[in-house]
C-alpha positions as CSV (number, residue, x, y, z in Angstrom):
1,X,-32.8,6.9,-18.2
2,X,-32.2,4.1,-15.7
3,X,-31.4,5.6,-12.2
4,X,-28.4,3.1,-11.7
5,X,-26.7,4.2,-15.2
6,X,-27.0,7.7,-13.9
7,X,-25.8,6.8,-10.8
8,X,-22.6,5.0,-12.3
9,X,-22.2,7.9,-14.6
10,X,-22.1,10.2,-11.5
11,X,-19.7,8.3,-9.7
12,X,-17.4,8.0,-12.7
13,X,-17.6,11.7,-13.3
14,X,-16.6,12.5,-9.6
15,X,-13.8,9.9,-9.8
16,X,-12.5,11.6,-13.1
17,X,-13.0,15.2,-11.7
18,X,-10.9,14.1,-8.5
19,X,-8.3,12.5,-10.8
20,X,-8.0,15.8,-12.9
21,X,-7.9,18.0,-9.6
22,X,-5.2,15.7,-8.2
23,X,-3.1,16.2,-11.4
24,X,-3.9,19.8,-11.7
25,X,-2.5,20.3,-8.2
26,X,0.5,18.4,-8.9
27,X,1.4,19.5,-12.3
28,X,3.2,22.9,-11.0
29,X,5.2,20.6,-8.7
30,X,6.6,18.4,-11.7
31,X,7.2,21.5,-14.0
32,X,9.6,23.3,-11.3
33,X,11.4,19.9,-10.8
34,X,11.8,19.6,-14.5
35,X,12.9,23.1,-14.6
36,X,15.8,22.6,-12.1
37,X,17.1,19.6,-14.1
38,X,17.0,21.3,-17.5
39,X,18.7,24.2,-16.0
40,X,21.6,21.7,-14.8
41,X,21.5,20.1,-18.2
42,X,22.1,23.6,-19.9
43,X,25.1,24.3,-17.6
44,X,26.7,21.1,-18.2
45,X,26.0,21.7,-21.9
46,X,27.7,25.0,-21.8
47,X,30.7,23.8,-19.7
48,X,31.2,20.8,-22.5
49,X,30.9,23.4,-25.2
50,X,33.6,25.6,-23.7
51,X,35.9,22.3,-23.2
52,X,35.5,21.7,-27.0
53,X,36.4,25.3,-27.5
54,X,39.5,25.0,-25.8
55,X,40.3,21.4,-27.4
56,X,39.8,23.0,-31.0
57,X,41.9,25.9,-30.2
58,X,44.8,23.5,-28.6
59,X,44.4,21.3,-31.7
60,X,44.8,24.4,-34.1
61,X,47.6,25.8,-32.2
62,X,49.4,22.4,-32.4
63,X,48.6,21.9,-36.2
64,X,51.5,21.8,-38.5
65,X,51.9,24.5,-40.9
66,X,51.2,22.5,-43.7
67,X,47.9,21.1,-42.3
68,X,45.0,24.0,-42.5
69,X,42.9,24.3,-39.5
70,X,39.8,23.6,-41.4
71,X,40.8,20.0,-41.9
72,X,40.1,19.2,-38.3
73,X,37.6,16.4,-37.6
74,X,34.9,18.5,-36.1
75,X,34.6,21.1,-38.9
């Protein structure tokens, strides 16, 4: 094979290996950053779910006796 082509392939392989090494080093940092955001989203989702439960209970408590509770919009 031509030595110039081998030199170009070697340079491309080294550049590719450097890119992969940098990404491999940064990946855990990104994972932990995403984990914090996901934990916050889960906390907010649980808060929203509790608010919906309280709202539903409030609507059921105020429902007229002729209106069955299973006719609420989110059943």
